[in-house]
C-alpha positions in Angstrom: 161.5 -16.6 57.8 163.3 -14.0 59.7 167.1 -13.8 60.1 167.7 -15.2 62.2 165.2 -18.7 61.6 167.6 -18.2 58.2 170.8 -17.8 59.3 170.4 -20.9 61.4 169.2 -23.4 58.9 172.1 -21.8 56.8 174.3 -23.4 59.5 172.3 -26.3 59.7 172.4 -27.1 56.1 174.5 -29.1 53.6 175.6 -27.5 50.9 178.1 -29.7 48.8 175.9 -30.7 46.4 174.2 -27.3 45.7 175.7 -25.7 42.7 173.1 -23.3 41.7 173.6 -22.1 46.5 177.5 -21.4 45.7 177.1 -20.2 42.6 174.6 -17.3 44.4 177.3 -17.1 46.6 179.5 -16.2 45.0 177.4 -13.5 43.1 177.0 -11.8 46.6 180.8 -11.5 47.2 182.4 -10.2 44.0 179.6 -7.5 44.4 181.0 -6.3 47.6 183.6 -4.8 45.8 181.1 -2.4 44.8 179.0 -1.7 48.3 181.6 -2.2 50.7 181.5 1.1 52.1 177.2 1.3 52.2 178.0 -1.6 54.0 180.3 -0.5 56.3 183.5 -3.2 55.8 186.9 -2.3 56.9 188.9 -2.7 53.5 190.6 -5.9 55.7 186.9 -7.3 56.1 186.3 -6.9 52.3 189.4 -8.6 51.4 188.4 -12.0 53.1 184.7 -12.1 51.7 186.6 -11.2 48.3 189.1 -14.1 49.1 186.4 -16.5 50.1 185.5 -15.8 45.9 188.4 -18.4 45.5 187.6 -21.2 47.9 184.4 -21.0 49.2 182.9 -23.7 51.0 179.9 -24.8 52.4 180.7 -23.5 55.5 180.7 -20.2 54.8 177.2 -20.2 53.4 176.2 -18.7 56.6 178.8 -15.8 57.3 177.7 -14.8 52.8 174.0 -15.1 54.1 174.9 -12.4 56.7 176.6 -10.2 53.9 173.4 -10.6 51.4 171.1 -9.3 54.4 173.1 -6.5 55.3 172.7 -6.1 51.8 169.0 -6.0 51.1 168.6 -4.2 54.1 170.1 -1.4 53.3 168.7 2.0 51.9 172.2 2.8 50.9 173.0 0.2 48.0 171.2 1.4 45.3 172.5 -0.6 42.2 169.5 -3.3 41.7 171.9 -6.1 40.3 173.4 -6.4 44.2 170.3 -5.8 45.3 168.8 -8.7 43.7 172.3 -10.9 43.8 171.3 -10.6 47.6 167.3 -11.7 47.1 169.0 -14.6 44.9 171.2 -16.5 47.6 167.8 -15.5 50.6 165.3 -17.7 48.2 167.7 -20.0 47.3 168.6 -20.9 51.2 164.4 -20.5 51.9 163.7 -23.0 49.8 166.8 -25.6 49.8 
């Protein structure tokens, strides 16, 4: 499944009952502070994502997925934990 298909699937799904998926989203968002520079995010963009952790909604999943895809593709991010969190979220959406 390519990135565009994943995002489209994500936007059309209802994730209200998927606690694992929401936990994966939170993990990706919490890692963001460590890799915002590598992703080229401004302080404001990073803050917006970090605030999402506190009040994550199912409609935010596609935004977090986009971020996870950027993390997975980035050659600048070397922390395997951050890469693994992003990959787990992507796999969870693929399998949902």
